[in-house]
C-alpha positions in Angstrom: -0.1 -0.4 0.0 1.2 3.4 -0.6 2.3 5.7 2.3 0.8 8.9 3.1 2.8 11.7 0.9 2.0 14.2 3.8 4.2 15.2 7.1 0.6 13.8 9.4 1.3 14.9 13.5 2.7 12.6 15.4 1.2 10.1 18.2 0.4 7.3 19.9 -2.2 4.6 21.0 -3.9 3.2 24.7 -3.4 -0.2 26.7 -6.0 -2.0 27.8 -5.9 -2.7 31.9 -5.9 -6.3 32.1 -3.7 -8.9 34.2 -0.3 -8.8 33.3 -1.5 -10.7 30.8 -5.2 -12.5 31.2 -7.4 -10.2 33.3 -10.3 -8.4 31.0 -10.4 -4.7 31.1 -12.5 -2.7 34.2 -15.4 -0.8 33.6 -14.5 2.2 35.3 -17.6 5.5 35.8 -14.6 7.9 36.6 -15.0 10.9 34.4 -11.7 12.3 35.7 -10.3 11.3 32.2 -12.7 12.9 30.2 -10.3 16.5 29.8 -7.9 14.3 27.9 -10.1 12.7 25.6 -12.1 15.8 24.8 -9.0 17.2 22.5 -10.1 20.5 19.9 -9.5 21.2 16.5 -10.2 19.4 13.5 -7.6 17.3 11.0 -7.8 19.6 8.1 -4.9 20.2 5.4 -3.3 16.9 5.0 -3.0 16.8 1.7 -4.7 15.2 -1.3 -2.8 11.8 -1.9 -3.8 8.6 -4.2 -4.6 5.4 -2.2 -3.0 2.2 -4.2 -2.9 -1.3 -2.9 0.8 -2.5 -4.3 -0.5 -6.4 -3.2 -3.3 -6.4 -5.6 -2.1 -5.3 -9.1 -5.0 -4.7 -11.2 -6.6 -2.1 -8.3 -7.0 1.4 -9.3 -5.6 4.4 -7.5 -8.0 6.1 -5.3 -8.3 9.5 -5.0 -8.9 10.7 -1.2 -10.4 13.7 0.2 -7.5 15.9 2.1 -9.7 16.0 5.5 -10.5 12.7 7.6 -14.0 11.6 8.5 -12.7 12.1 11.8 -13.2 14.8 14.5 -10.8 15.2 17.5 -13.4 17.4 19.6 -16.5 15.9 18.7 -18.0 12.2 18.5 -19.0 11.3 14.9 -21.4 8.3 14.2 -20.2 5.5 12.4 -22.0 2.8 10.7 -21.0 -0.6 11.1 -20.1 -2.2 7.8 -19.5 -5.9 9.1 -18.0 -7.8 11.8 -15.5 -10.4 11.1 -14.9 -13.3 13.7 -11.4 -13.4 14.8 -11.3 -15.9 17.3 -12.8 -17.3 19.9 -13.2 -13.4 21.9 -12.2 -11.4 19.8 -13.6 -9.9 16.3 -12.7 -7.5 13.5 -15.2 -4.4 13.5 -15.2 -2.9 10.1 -17.0 1.4 10.4 -17.6 2.2 7.2 -16.1 5.5 5.5 -17.5 7.1 2.2 -15.6 5.7 -0.6 -13.2 8.5 -0.8 -12.5 9.0 2.2 -9.4 7.3 5.0 -9.7 7.9 8.6 -6.1 9.8 7.9 -5.0 9.0 11.3 -1.5 10.5 12.5 1.6 7.8 14.0 0.7 6.9 16.7 -2.8 7.9 17.9 -5.7 6.2 19.3 -9.5 6.8 19.4 -12.5 7.3 21.6 -15.7 5.4 21.5 -19.2 5.6 23.1 -22.5 4.3 22.1 -24.2 6.5 20.1 -27.6 5.9 21.9 -27.1 8.0 24.8 -28.9 5.2 27.3 -27.1 2.3 25.4 -24.3 2.3 26.9 -23.8 3.7 30.5 -22.3 2.6 34.3 -24.4 1.6 36.9 -24.5 5.4 37.3 -26.4 6.2 34.6 -22.8 7.7 32.9 -22.2 6.9 29.7 -19.4 4.3 29.4 -15.9 5.8 27.2 -13.0 3.5 25.8 -10.3 4.1 24.1 -9.4 1.9 21.1 -6.4 2.0 18.5 -7.6 1.3 14.8 -5.8 -1.5 13.5 -6.7 -0.6 9.3 -4.0 1.4 7.6 -4.4 5.5 8.3 -4.4 5.5 4.2 -7.6 2.9 3.7 -10.0 4.1 1.9 -13.6 3.2 2.3 -13.1 1.7 5.8 -12.0 1.8 9.1 -11.2 -1.2 11.8 -11.1 -2.3 15.4 -9.7 -5.7 16.6 -12.2 -6.0 19.9 -11.6 -8.8 22.3 -14.5 -9.8 24.3 -14.2 -9.3 28.1 -17.1 -10.5 30.4 -16.4 -7.7 32.7 -16.5 -5.4 30.2 -18.8 -3.1 29.5 -17.9 -1.5 26.5 -16.3 -4.7 24.9 -19.9 -6.5 25.5 -21.4 -3.4 24.4 -19.9 -3.2 21.3 -19.5 -7.1 20.2 -23.1 -7.1 20.4 -23.6 -4.3 17.3 -25.1 -5.6 14.4 -24.3 -4.1 10.7 -25.9 -1.0 10.5 -25.9 -0.2 14.0 -23.5 3.2 14.6 -21.0 3.6 17.0 -20.0 7.6 18.1 -16.2 7.9 17.4 -14.1 10.9 18.3 -10.2 11.5 17.6 -7.4 11.4 17.1 -6.2 11.2 20.7 -2.2 11.6 19.8 0.2 9.3 22.2 3.7 9.5 20.6 5.2 11.6 17.9 7.1 8.8 15.8 9.9 10.2 13.3 10.8 7.9 10.3 14.1 6.8 11.4 14.6 8.4 14.3 16.0 5.1 16.3 18.2 3.0 14.9 17.0 0.5 17.2 12.7 0.5 18.5 12.2 -2.5 21.1 8.6 -3.7 21.8 7.0 -5.3 24.4 3.2 -5.8 24.8 1.1 -8.2 26.3 -2.5 -8.7 25.1 -4.5 -6.7 23.6 -2.1 -4.4 24.1 0.0 -5.1 20.9 -2.5 -2.7 18.6 -0.3 0.3 19.0 2.9 -2.0 18.5 1.1 -2.8 14.8 -0.1 0.9 14.0 3.8 1.3 14.4 4.7 -1.2 12.5 2.3 -1.4 9.2 3.5 2.1 9.1 7.3 2.0 9.3 8.1 -1.4 7.4 6.6 -1.0 4.2 8.5 2.4 3.7 11.0 1.5 1.5 13.7 4.0 3.1 13.2 2.5 6.7 16.4 1.0 8.6 14.8 1.0 12.1 15.2 -2.6 13.5 11.9 -3.6 15.3 12.2 -6.2 17.8 8.9 -7.2 19.8 8.6 -9.6 22.6 4.3 -10.6 22.6 3.2 -12.3 25.9 0.1 -14.0 25.9 -2.1 -16.4 27.6 -2.0 -19.3 25.3 -1.3 -19.7 21.3 -5.1 -19.2 20.7 -4.7 -15.7 22.5 -2.0 -14.2 20.3 -3.9 -11.4 18.5 -2.2 -10.5 14.3 0.0 -13.3 14.6 -0.8 -14.4 11.5 0.0 -10.9 10.2 3.1 -10.2 12.5 4.6 -13.9 11.3 4.0 -11.9 7.4 5.8 -9.1 8.0 8.6 -10.7 9.8 9.1 -13.0 6.8 8.6 -9.9 4.4 11.2 -7.4 6.2 13.0 -10.1 8.2 16.0 -7.3 8.4 14.0 -4.9 10.1 12.1 -6.9 12.4 11.6 -9.5 14.5 8.8 -11.4 16.8 9.5 -13.5 20.5 6.5 -15.2 21.0 6.3 -15.8 25.2 2.7 -17.8 26.6 1.4 -18.8 30.2 0.5 -22.2 29.3 1.9 -23.6 26.7 -0.5 -26.5 24.3 0.8 -28.9 22.2 3.0 -28.2 19.5 3.6 -24.7 21.4 7.4 -24.2 20.3 7.4 -20.9 21.2 8.8 -19.5 25.2 7.1 -20.5 27.8 6.3 -17.9 31.2 6.6 -14.2 31.8 9.1 -11.6 30.5 11.7 -11.1 32.5 14.6 -9.0 32.5 17.0 -11.5 31.0 14.2 -12.3 28.0 14.6 -8.5 27.8 18.8 -8.5 27.3 18.4 -11.0 24.8 16.3 -9.5 22.3 15.8 -6.0 23.2 18.7 -3.2 22.3 21.0 -2.1 25.5 20.8 1.5 27.1 24.2 2.5 26.2 23.2 2.9 22.4 21.6 6.5 24.4 19.2 8.3 21.7 19.4 5.2 19.2 17.2 2.9 21.0 13.7 3.3 22.4 11.7 0.8 24.1 7.8 0.7 23.8 5.6 -0.7 26.1 2.1 -1.8 26.3 -0.3 -4.5 28.2 -2.3 -5.2 31.4 -1.3 -3.0 34.5 0.5 -5.8 36.3 2.9 -6.3 33.1 3.5 -2.6 32.9 4.5 -3.0 36.6 7.0 -5.2 36.3 8.2 -4.1 32.8 8.5 -0.4 33.0 7.1 1.0 35.9 2.8 2.1 36.0 1.5 5.1 33.8 0.3 7.3 36.7 -2.5 8.5 34.3 -3.2 8.8 30.2 -1.0 11.6 30.1 1.6 10.9 33.0 4.0 8.6 32.1 5.4 8.2 35.8 8.2 7.0 37.0 10.8 4.7 35.0 10.9 1.4 37.0 10.4 -2.6 37.1 12.9 -4.8 34.7 13.6 -1.8 32.0 14.9 0.3 34.9 16.6 -2.6 36.5 18.3 -3.1 33.1 19.5 0.6 33.0 17.2 2.1 30.5 16.6 5.9 31.6 12.8 8.0 31.3 13.6 9.1 27.5 14.7 5.6 26.4 11.2 4.4 27.2 7.5 5.0 26.3 4.2 3.7 27.7 1.5 3.2 26.1 
């Protein structure tokens, strides 16, 4: 696929809150984060470009609009186009854009969703429930905006979304900027993800690796409960096969099934040291971390709130990294 030919604003994504690599997101009725989500301004003036699917030699070029249909200052209703079952508890939800529109989400960023019906998704106190999700579709994909969403038994938002049918609508607001990623800013990028925390990593990877001029080498450590819980594994393996010089991935699971030939166990300092570039590289190395609270605490220390990285702690600090070398999604 072609890349954006304009300089998009840079940003990042919000992680799911789960146990080390297993527990579901807990519903929250707190309103203190609303200010973070209510980002003003529109996405305009990004420049026209042409989308071409390089995987399909007969695909026609599509002239896309210069502005995104998303709005960071307000929620916009989008129609669910289709649902694609992905695993036993996860599905892809594809929302409809006009044929000449793309999300134009800057790298790296997420969006916030809520029910289009004011009473459709509320907490026990009747307050609207909002959640942040990272799309897995490319920012220049015409006509569609895709999310990979896991259903949690205690997750109000995920259960609600999994109950949507094609034709239903969901209110979406964004982008919410996170990390200002710049091409080739780092020589080495380490990624440590758990569960649904893979989405911000994937957003960066499908942008960076597909650029011919990319020189940054990425190494991903991806922790999950079991092999069947590894999201985007097929896509990650395809990236590794296509870009062996600039991308590698190590999978580790809590419980191994028959035939599993990957690693077993949590992400340890030893595993990080074996696979992630050392802190001695200084500004040439960056480590991204995204996962459930227990994993974040053990690997990098917890984020205090969406806009506060909090002090660096855990395995990465033990290995000698400093706060300028680590970013928590």
